C-alpha positions, 0 to 999 in steps of 0.5 A: 656239896650234898651232906652225907646221910646217916646210912652212908656213914654207917656203911663207911664205919662198917667198912672201916671196922671190917678192915681195921687192920687195913686192907691187904697191899696190892690192887683192890679186888674187882669192884672195890676201891681203896680209900686211904682213911684219915681224920675228919670231924663228924657231927655238928657244933651246937652253936652252928645249929641255927645257921644249919636251920637257915641254910636248909630252910627249916625251923626244926632244930631237932633235926640236927640235935642227933649230930651233937656234939661234933668230934674227931673220928679217925678211920684206917685205910679200907676197901669199899664197894664201888657200887652203891646199894639202894635201900629196899623198896617197900613190898607187901609181904602178904594179902593179910597185911593190915590195910595201908600197911607195908612191910619192908623186905630186903634181899641185901646181904646180912653182915 
């Protein structure tokens, strides 16, 4: 199993917030999937960090400290897009940009 990224959790949480009252009954709109919601454990128990370091072959405990403490999260039913939207590619915004510096631009819709 591939662990979810912080970004994927943010989008999942955003989907839950946008449909806090639950999605309307009936079939989901085209391109969307209905998820039932439920309760899951988010984060890492501090006692498990050493094991995570061994599992992922790192000695950097700080990589997991942002996940502490573990806690229960309950999401209501929600709709989510079936197509993942990748992060934007770095694109130079102008010829006057500092050498070696790239700025991010995005065509992703603002929420």
